[in-house]
Structure formats: structure tokens, C-alpha cells
N, C-alpha and C positions, 0 to 999 in steps of 0.2 A: 361545649362544657369548657368552661378554665381550668383545667385535670390540675397544672401543675398549681396553682392560685390555692386554689380548696387543698393538695395534700401537702401541700406546705403548712397555711394554716393548721390545719389540724394536727401535725407534728409537733409546729413550733407550739400551741396551746399545750400539749400533751407534754410539753420539755424534750420533745426528743430532736436529733441533728433534723435540718435540713436533708430528708430525702433526696431531694431534686440535684441540690448542689453537688452532696456526696457524689452522683453518681455521674454527673458532669467532670468531678476530678478525676473520677476513676477511670472515664473514658481518656483522659489525656494519658495514659498511661501505655496506650497500646495505639497502632496504625490504625487509621480511617477504615473502615471495612464495613461491609453491607449485610455481613452476621458478626456480632459481638461473642458471640459464645451459642456454639451447637445446644440446640432444645434439647436434644437428645441425651447432651452430658448434664444438662441440668435437671433434668429426669430425674439419671440414674443418681446426681449427688443428693436431691431432696431428698430420694428415698433412702440413700444411706445414713444420710443426718439424723432422718424420722425416727430410724431406728436407733440410731446415737442419743435421741434424745430419749428415747423410750431406755436403752440402756443406762442411761445417766439416774433417772428414777428408779429405777430396779434394782442396783449392782451393789451399788456401794452403799448401800441401805441394808443390805443381804449377805455379806460376808462370810454368815455362816452357812449358806449354802454350798451343795457341790456345783462350782461351776464347769465349764470344761478350760480348756488347757489354757489357752490365749487370757481368761481373767485370770486363773490362777495365780500366771506369772507377772501380768502387766498390772493389776493391782496388788501386787503382794511388796511393800517399799523394801524387803530385805533381799531379792532379785533386780538383776542386770536389766531385766524388760522391764522394771516399773519406771510408768510414765505419771506425774503427777498431774492433777486433774482441776487444781483452783481454778482459774477461768476458762474451762472446756467445758459448752453448753451440750456439746453432745460425747460421749464414750464410745471410740471405735478399736476395732483390732487395728494397733499399728506396729504389732510386735511380733506374733505369730499367726500370719497369714498363711497357711500350711494346709493341705489339703490332696488328697487323692480321687481321684474320679472313680469307680467302678462300673463293671456294665458288659452289653452284649456287641459284637461289631456292626451291627444293624438296627440297634435299639435306641432312638436319641434320650430317653431315660437316663440320667445317669447321677444317681446315691455320691454323696462324698465320705469317705471317713477322714476321721483329721487324726494328730501325731499319738493322739491315747487311745485311737483305738472310738470314739464317738461316732457315732452311723447317722447320718443326716437323708431318708431315704428319698423324699421328694424336697426340688430346689426351693429354698427357702423358709424349710418347714422347721417341725419338730425335730426332735433327736432320742437315739436311743442309747444308752449307756448299759455297762454293766461291772457290776460290783463284788467285790467278795466279803462277807460280813461273819465274823465268829462267836460265838457264844457266851464269849467272856467281852466281846465287844472291838476286838482288834478289825480292821478293817484295810482293804485293799484295793484303792478309788483311783482308777488309770491316771485322771486328769492332776493329780496332787501326788505320784509315784514321782522319785528321782530319776530314775532312770527308766527305761521303756523298749526293749526293743519293737522296733518295726519294720517291715519287708514287705515285698511283693512277689507275689507265687502265680509262675505262668504254667500251665500243665496244659490243658487245653480250655483254660478259664481263668479269667484275672481274679483273682482274691487278694485281701488285705490282710493280713497276720499282726495280730498286736499281742505281747508277752511280757508278762509283768510278773518277777518273781522275789519275792523281799528273803527268800532262805526257808520260810514256813509256811508261807502263801503264795499261791500262784496263780495266775488266771490268762487263760489263751484264745482271745477271740479270733473267729474269722469270717473276713463279711467278703459277699460276692452277690453277684447278679446270675439267676440260674433262669432256665426254660423249664417247667414242667407241667406236664398236664396241659398245655393249652395256655400258659400263665406265665408270663414273666414275673418272677420274683427278685423282692433282695433278700438276700437270708445271712443270717447272724447265726455263728455257731460256735459254742463257747465252752469252756473244760475248766472245770475249776479244782486246788486240791488245797489243803489246810491241816496242819496236824492239830487240829478238834475236831467237835462237830461246828457246821458253820452255814451258811445261805449264800447261792449266787443268786443277787439281785439285778434282776434286766429291771433297768426303770428308765421312765418315761419322763422326759426333758424340755420342756419349753422354751428352748434356746437351739441356737446352731453355731459355727464357727466366727458368726458373725454379728449373734449377740441374742437378744428375744425375741423368740416367735412364740406368737399367743394357743393354747390349749384351753379350750374353755370346758369340755366335760369328755369323760372314758366311762367306760362300762366294762366288767370283765363279765365272760357269758356264763350260762350257767352251770357249761361243763367245763368251767375254768380252763377253756384253753386258749381265750384269744381276748384280745382287748378292741372294742370300737372304739373311735376316737371321733369327737366332732362329728356321729352320726355318719361316718367319709371313709373311714382310713380304718381295715383292718390289722391287726397284729397277731400272729399267728404264734402258740407255744408248744412246745413239745418237751420234755413230759407235760402232765397238768400242775398247775400252780398250789402249791402248797398251803403258802398264805399271801396275804395280798392288803397293801395300802395303800391307800390315797387321802393325798393334802392339799387344799386350796391356798389362795395368797397369805392371808391373814393367819392362818396355823403355823405359816414357814414350809420349808423344803420337806420330802417326804422324809428325804434322808436323816432328820431328827424324831423318827416315830417310827424307825423301823423295829424298835420292839414293842409297838403296843399290843396288846391281847385281839381290839377287835379288828375283825377282818372286814374289811367295806370292799363293795361290790360295783358301787357306783359312787361317780363325784363331780362337781360342777364346780367354777369357780366364774363368777361374774367379773374380774379382774382378768383372768387369759390366761393364769400362770400356776396352770392346776400340775402335781404332779404326782407320779404312783408308780411303784413298784408290785413287782411279780417275784416272789421268792420261792427259791426252789431249795430242797433240803439236800447238804455237802457231809455225807459221812466222814471221820476221821481214819483213809483207809488208803491203800497205795493206790487203789483204784481211782481215778480223777473224775466228778459228777459230769455230765455231759447237758446243754440244754441248746435246743435249736430254736430260733424264732425267727419267722416269713412275714414276709409284708407284699402284698402283691403291689405291683407300682402302677395299674392302674387306678386314676381317679376315677370315684362315682362307686357302683357297685365292684366288689372287690370278686365275684364270680365272675363277673364277664370275661370270655376268653379274648385274646389279642387277634386280630384281622392281621393278616397277613404272617402270620405266625410262623410258615415253614423258613421265614429271612431269618429267624432267631434262633435256629437250630443249628446254624452253618457254622461250623467249629472256627475259632481263631486262624488255625492252620491253611482253612481256606481262603482267606480273606488274603492272607500273606504270602502265597503261592507266587506273586508274580514280584515280591519285593526284593530288593536288592539285597543281599547278604553279606555282612560284615565278617571278617576273623582277624581281630586283634591279640596279642599276649598281654596288654594293658585291661585286665578284667571290668575296671571301673568304667574305660571309653564303651566296652560291648555291653555292657551290662545298659550302660546310658541310652545306647542308640537303641538297643532292642527293646526297650520300653518305649522310647520315642515314637519308633513306629505304630505301637498299642494306641498310645497317645493321639496320633492323630486319626487313627482309624475309629476311635472312641468318638471325636468329638468332628465328625463330617460325616455322619450315616444318613444326618437330614440336610441341616445347612453346615457352614464350616461357622466355629465358634472357637473363641480363643480362650475358653475355659471355661468348666462344668458349674459354676457357681456366680461368681461377680458379674463375669464378662461371657455370661452366656446370651450373647445376642453377637450382630451380625456388624460388620466392618470390615469395608474391601483392603484397609490397608493391610489387616490380621491376616484374611482372607487368602491374598496373594501370596506373603509369604509361605503360609501355611500348604500352599495349593504348589507353590512350585517344588516344597519338598517331598511334596507326594507325588510329581513327577518326576524329579532327581528320584526316588527311591522305587519307580516302576510303581505305584500304585497309580496309574494312569485312569481307573477306570470312578476312583472316587473324584479324582480332580475335573475330570470330565461333566462328571455328575453336578460337582457345584461351578464349572464355569456355565453351564446351561441353564442354571438360575440368573444369572446374573441382567440380562434384558429387563425383566419383572423388575427389576430395581434402577433401571434407566428412566429419567422423567421425559419429558416432549423435546426440553432442549438438548438432550444429549449429556445430560450431565447425571453421571452414575452415585447414586445419594443414598449415602449409607447415616452419614452426619452432614448436616446443612454448613456449609461455611469453609467444608474441608478440600483443597484441590488438587490434592494427590491423587485420590480417586480414578480418575478416567486416564491418568496417564499408566498408573499402575494397572489396569484393568486391559489394556491393547497390548503392552509390556506382555501379560500373562498369557494369553489369547496369541502373541508370536510363539512366546515360547511352550506352548502347547502343542502348535504346529509344526516347530522345530524339532524337539523331542519325540514326538511321533510320527513325524516324514507327512503329514497332514498337509491341506487345503482348509482355509478354514469351511468350516459350516454354512452352507447356503442361509442359515438364518443369523446367524451370526454377522454380515454384511452390511445390514442394515445399523445394527447396533457399533459396529465400528465406524464407522463413516459418521454416525451422528457424534460419537464419543471422540473422534479425531477435530471434528468442527468448531466442538464446542470449546477443546482445550485453544484454539485459533484464532476464536471470540473472545475468547475470556481474556485472554493480554491486554495489557494495559499499553496504551500511546500516549507518552510523556515525554516530546523531544526534549523539555526542557530540565527533566532530570535524567540525565545518562545513568544513576545507580537502581533507577526504577522500571526507566523506558523499558518494554517489551517484554516484562515480566507479567508472572500473573497477579492477581490483585492482593493483597494484602490477607489474610485467612488466620485461621484456628489450625492449619495444620494438623500434626500430629502433638496431642495437647502437654507430652513432655518437650517440647521444644519452647514453648512459653506464650505469652498473648501475642493478640492478632499483630501478625507481620509478612513482608513480603518475603517468605521463606525459599531458602535456595533448595528445602528438598522437593518441594512442588514443583519446582520450576527444572530439577533434572529429572523427577517423573516425566512432569511434561515434555521435555525433549526425547524420551527413552519412545512413551507413548505414542509421539509422530512419526520416529523412525521406525517403530513398531508396525505402525498404520501402514505405513511406505511399502515395508515389507512383505506384508501380510497381503494388499493387494498385487503385486508382485507376484505373488504365487499365482494368481490366478487371472492373470494376463491384462488387470486395469493397469497399465502403462501408466497413462495420464494420469489418474489419481495418484497412483504412485509418485508421480515425480514431484506431483504436487504438493504432497507430504513429507515426503523428502525435502524439498526447498524449504518448506513451513518450518521444518526439523531442524535445517542450518539456519535459517532466519532467528530461528529462536535461539539457538543456541549460542550465535553472536552477540546477541543481545547480555544476555547472563554472562559470556565470556568478558565482556566490556566490564559490568556491573561488577565482577568480582576482580578482575584488575583494576577498577577504582576502589574499591573496600581494598586491595592486597596495599595500595600505594597509602593509604590514610592508616593501616592497621601497620604498616611497616614491615611486613612479613606474608609469607606464600598462604597459610592455613586459611580456610574458609570459616567465616562465622555464620551463625544460623541464617542471618538476613543482612542485606547491606548497611543496614541503620545499627546494627549491634557490636558490642565490642564481643573480643573470643571469650566464649564461658560454654559451661556445659553443650548447652544447646548445639552446639557446633559438630555433636555426636550426625546429626541429620545431615552434614552435609557429605558425608562419606558416602551416600548414595552416590556420588558422582561417580565412586570407582567401585562397590559394593552395594546393590547387585546389578546396576542396569550400566556398567563397563562401558562408561561414556567419556571414560580418556586410558591413555596408557598404563599401564602395569607400574611405572616408576614417575608417575606424576607428579609434581614437587607439593601441588596445592593439595593433591590427595594426602601425600605422606606429612610435610607438614602440618597438618590438622591431626593428623596419629601423634605426631609427636607432643602437640600442645594436650591433647586431651588425655595421653598418658604421662605428661608432666603434672599435669593441674588438676584434670579431673578422674582420679583412678585410685583408691582405697586398697589397700593389702591386693594389687595385680587384679583390680575389678574394676568397670567403671564406673562413678557414680553419679547417679543425674540428680542434681542439683534443685532441677526445676519439678515441681509437683511429686515428682516419685519418692524422693528423698532418702534413696537407697544404690545398692549395687546391681545393676543390669546386665542379669546372664545374657542377655539376648542381643543387646546393645557391646557386650564385652566382646560377643563373638562378631559382631560387625566390624571392629576394629581389628579383628585377629584376622579376617577375611582378607581386608586390605593389605595388612601387614605378609600372610603368607603370597598372595600374591603378588606380591613388591621381591619376594624372597628373600624377606624379612624373617629370621629365626625366632623371634620375640613372639609371633603367635602364638610358640607352645606354654611358654608361662600362662599366656589369656585363659588357652584353652584347658590347662592346669586347673586354670582359679574355677572358671567354670563348673567341672567336675565335682570341684571339692564344696561348691555352694550348693549342688544337689541333695533333697532329702534322703534318708533312707527308702523312699520305696521310687527316688527315681526322676523326683519333680523338681520346677525351679518354682517358686511364685515370682511375680514379676520384677518386683523389686525386693532385696533384703536387707534387712537389718544389719549394719557392720556388726554389730556389739552382739546380737542372741543368735545371729543365722538363720533368724526366722524371717516370713513374709513381713513386709510393713506398706504394700501397695498392691493394686489390684486384686486379682484374681490368684486364689492359693495352687493353682496347676495352670502354670501360661503356657500354651498351646503353642503360641509362637516361638518361646524359648526351645523347646523341642524341637518344632521345624527347623530354628537355625543349627541346632545342633546336628541333624543328620546332614541338613548342607554342607555342613563344616566337615564333617568327616567323607562327604563322598568327595567334597572339591582338594582334600586331602589324599587322594587316590587319583580324582582325575577331573579336570575343566576343561571348557573352550574357553579360547583368545583369540578371536574371529576366524582363521581357518586353519588355524593351529588344534590340536588336542595334546594338553599338558599334563605329562602324568607324572603322581610320587613328589608331587611339589609340598607335601603334607606329612610325608612318611617320616617321621623321626625316628635321631638316633639310638633311641630309648627302645624303639620296637624292630628296627635291625638289630639290637646287640644283644635282643633275647635270642636271637640264630632260630626264631619260631615263622611259619607260613602265615606271610600277611595276603592278605585277600580280599576286593571289594567287588560285589556285579550282580548279576547285569545292571551294569551302571546305563541310563537313559544319559544322552549327547545329540548334540543337533546333527552328529557324524551318522549315528546308530547308537547301539548297544554296545555296551563294550565291559569284560570284566577283566580286571586286572590281579596278579598274584605277585608275592614276591618272595622268592622260595632262596634259604640261606643254602651256602655249601662251604663248608668248612677247607681253606687252603691249607694241608698238613704238610708242606716245604717252608712259607711262612711262620705258620703257628701263631702270629698276632694280625693278621689279616684275615676278616671275613669277607669271603666271595658269595656274590647273593644275585640269581637271573630275576629280573624284571620283565614279566611276560603279559600279552594283553592280547585277548581274541574278542574280535569286533564283528557283528553284525553291519556292516555298513551301508547305508542308504545307497550310494553312490560309490564312487572312486574312494579309496581307502586318504584316509588324512593325512597333512603334515602332523608330524609326531615328536613331541621334546619330551626328552626326560629329565626334570628336573628335582633333583634330589637334595634336600637341605644341604647347604654348605658346600655343595659339590657343582664340578663343570659341567654344562647342560651337556644334554648326548642329543645328536639328532640323525637319530636310525636311517639308514636306507628304507626308500620307500617299500613295502611290502615285507618287511622284516617284523615279526611279533617276537623276539624276545631282546636284550640286552642284559651283558654282564657286567657289575660292577665291582667294586673294591671299598671295603670300612674299615679302619684301623678300629680293632676291638682295646 
């Protein structure tokens, strides 16, 4: 069939641009590749913009509704978050993509809470909000409140507290997931107080932090103690509902009908925008009224008990027993580390997910960084559980497939397998060997051979790579990971005595590295500086952030490699906003996790500017200790990706671990990131036990005031290792001070710091 002719004819007849010619023009902007764009990303983008189309149809025509926080801000022309909508076909959350997951350490379903306490129990589903309405008509609406206090609590459960108080009215909601009588429940406890008779309103909302999510019908039980939503989900109340109202789309939001005298028991909306309000009396006295809302998290029959329920009973401290413990005087850094550990546990119970909502799907790239943080923090079982799943995602050719057309995954998988064996002092499992060989062979076969083009010769083909680097190209990011993967395969086979195979992969890695080095050298000549662009044919731009993989985490170069350091200089000078790396491509926001990549390279080189970057990332965290993937430079809210980015949490753990201890070939480096601010606090610092390739080690820094000098602080740096073999060579490298090489067998050194 002459498809192109037919498509062109129909398009032109109806006055459209020729789509065939348009696609042809678009193709000219990218390097030729076997995959133009991963179908997985196209699918995800289509879903997001489908919702954006619905948002377009609903929100701007119904601004008298009570909407979630991001809409109240982004659609308000008086707010800094305002975005004009003139030619925008889809309306998407681009200003406040922030939320926090709640859950149990071994349960995969994760409800989320937005910055104003809006609770979304099921992924991509409807939400529960709570309001306060007085008898005289005054209201307290969290999404419209000027200021709200929100924080995360950890006793032996994870809960999000949201507090709104305007002086006369107050609301305090607590959202958590509990295991109760064989069921996993999402629970919201609400306290309200007012200076006049009022109502606590539990509102059913047909939206979530991404936008509209349909509700077709709701029914209040005859006992007035629960909703049945779409004949599937139950929401249980205590005490019983005093008043109840329901509204369909034609009649507007239930919010504007709260004073109706008619009490509706059930309702339907053929558009799917049903709203409902369960109202509870609040007397005017000093004792706040309380309402409890419970939502069984099993889909279908809410009465079914959970299989394997004993796993969900295990408290948080049981899962954290093996985790590295950090002790810092800087409260924000300490809190962010503790929360990051729990974030990693929440998102690794089933598979590794880089987020609880938008990114609740698997990518090898994100998974490898998250697994590395799990390993370095001592959460080895979680890491091993995830690695064991990798083989199921390897196709017959040896390609580790999470998204088609991304060539970094094979190198990353082999690298993390070798790191696992390093950090646990184990040989690769027998069932991993076939996976390792196929993965390494795939890298070798995938490289292109084009002797006429020295820039591309020997590199991996043009691919989509990490989507934040730009359109298809011969990304150095992919190639650095390919080299690291082949080196890892060589080491893994050496561990089991497969010398010939090990040498084969070591030589393949060397050949690969030589080709990449030649390509970079030619690029440097063209650019007139050492900084490495994202790809050979690219000028220097924000995509150069991917080329830092050479130094971190792959460590394919020396600590003072001029190419890596000049790349950092370029990024710091041209690609940072307020001390945070700003990714112009796709993300168009400040990236906490990529900012920490720059910080890691600087710290490795002994450049104290890493401290400013760490501080900036800490300042960008939400009040619940989370980072979205990218942050709006003016609103401080998320503008891209998941509102809780687990890769960012992983990078925070890795950054603090490396501040205390890291490996450099045959050397253990201690204290390279221990800042003078921490030392000046005159408090004990510690971290451990930290997994290293030499064995687990615990580090402490204990100050001792030298009374004779008065202004000189002495501190003792101690380390205690359970070495796999002989004790490694150790260097103590405190920022701004001379390197100390303790005698082999010595477990502490005394240093001085001028106060």
C-alpha cells in the first residue's frame, strides 16, 4: 500500500501540514539510530498528555472548585507559580510536583500526600481532602492556605503531619499506612478546632497531584460509617457521618453546596467528576474534635486479608538494623540522610522504583544508582533481591532492556554486579554468570566500526541514552558505562578463576577506552578546551553533565583528571542557577541528584566547592525531606518527573558516605568530605559500619580541646575495620589540610584545626 501518498493526500485535503515531510525534517535534528525514541517513553508521555487534555477541558472552566495545591497556585495570575495557558493544548503540573509516599517497608503500594495534606491512596486515583467550615461560613481550605506546616514523623511508623492554623481555626491531619487485623490500611486522622460551631469536612476529590482522576459513583452506607466508591473502594469513617452531600459535574463542586439541607446518600456522574463531602460536627470548645478515615489498600473486595501479612508486621527498625548510622551536628543533613534511608526501603520492597507515582516503573539506570546506595548504606539484602531480578529483563541478544534504544544499561548492570561482589566479599552467583557473559558480549558486538570517522569509530551507536542529555547521539555517558561494564566483567570472571575470559574482557575494555579517548581528544581540539561535551558532535551545553560519569561513579580516571575537572568548571560557570545544576534539556529545572554528581567529582579532587553544592541540595529539599526530579528555580516546587525522586535520595546517601569514606583503587580515603563547619561544632561525628571493597569500616571524629593553645582544636579520627584480607592502605584527607598516611595497622590519627 502507498501509505505515504495516502497520508499526504488526506492531510493536504484537510488543510494540514504534510506529516511525512514534517517527520522527515524532525529526523534531521538527531543522529541516525535504530530507535528514534523509546516506546516506553512515548507511552508514558501519551498518558501524561492525555490527562493534560482532560485538565484543559475541566480546570480552567471551573475555577470556583477547590482544586489541589498546584492548580490553586499555577492557575492564579497573582502567584509566582502562574503559567499562561494560551496555546497550551495540555495543562500539566509544572510548578509544584511535590508529594511524599507513605507505606510499610515490605508493602509495594504507596499512597502519596501532597504539600497541603491531600491524600491519594491509590496510584493515579482519586484523593481525600479535609476542610473546616464554620456555621457562619468561614472556611479553612489547605490548598488555599497561605502557610502550612508539614513534616514527616518516624516513631516506628512513617506518617505525614499537615498543620494549618489561622489563629481562630485549625486543622491537623496525620496520614500513614498501618497493618491492622490482617489488612493494610491507609489511615488519615484529623483534628479540628474553631472559635464557633463548625464542621470537619472529609471531601472526596476527583483529582490528584497530576490532575483529574475520574469518580463515577459513590454511596454512603446505611450505618453512615463508610463510602463505597465505584463499587470497588471503601472509605471507613469514625465517628459516624453527621451530614452528607454529593454533587455531579453539572451542579459544580460539592464545596459550594455544603449548606444544603438535603442529605444525599448516593450519587452518580456520567462525566466522572463526582464530589462528595462527609461532615462531622465540631463544637466550639477547648477540646478539638477528631475524625478517623481508613482505606483498605487491597483493590477489589476490601475485606480480603493480605497474603504473607507477617512481612508487613515487621517494624521499621528491623529493616534498618544493618544500615549505616550517621551522626552529624548539622541537623538538616542528618535528617535528610535518615529520611533517605527509609525512602529507599519504601521503593525497593517489590522492584526498584525511582518514584511512588510518575516514575513507579523500572529503569536500569535509576535502579543501579539506588542499589549502589543500598549497598553502601549496608542494606545488602534489598540490593541482592533487586539484582536477582535483572536476568528476567535480559533479552536473547544479551541486552538489559528497560527502555529500547538506551545503551547504558548493560554497562551499569555489570558494574553494579561487580560492586556487589566487592562490597560483600562474594563471588558472583552461578546463575549470574550466563547473564554477565551475555551482557559483556552485547557491549562488544554493539560497538560500531567506522575507521573513516575517528570521532565515532569504536563507540556505541547513537541512542536516546538518559533522556535529559538530548536527542539521539553518540553519548559519552553510554560509552563510559560500556567501558566500566567490560572492566567489571573482567573482574567478575577473575574472581572465579576464568582467567582467559577475564583477559578477553579486559582487553576489550582497553580497546574501547582507547577509541573513546581518541574521540574525546579530537573533540577537545575542536572545542579548544578539555571539557567533555555530551557527544562528539555536540558543543558544550548542559548535556555535558552525563560525561562526568568518567569520574563519578565509574572512576575511569584519576581524581585530578583535567577533562573531568574542566567539565565541572564549564557546568559551574554556565549551567548553574543559585548554586544548583540547571538542566536546560527537557527538565528545565534544578536537578538535586545531578548537582550532587558535580559535588562528588569536586570532592574527589579535593575541591571544597562541593560543600556549597551539598548545602544547596539540602536547602532544596521539601519539609518532608524529599526532592522532586527537577525544581522550579522561582517557586522551589517540582517542575519535572516524580515529586519524590528516589535517585536523589540515593545520591544524598552516597554523598554523605563518601564524605567519610571512599575507595580509590587500592586505597581507602577517609574524611575527604568532613567540613570545617562540622569540626567547628566540637561534636563527635561518625558514620558506619560502611561497606567498602576492603571490608566494612566505622569512622569517628572526636574533638579534644587543647587548653594550652586556646584557639586550636584537636580531633582524633578513628576507624575500625573488619577487613576481608590484609588492612588496606589508608589516607586521611580532610578538606584544606595535608594528606596523612598513617602507618599500616594504626587505627587513628590526631589532627589540629584552627578555630
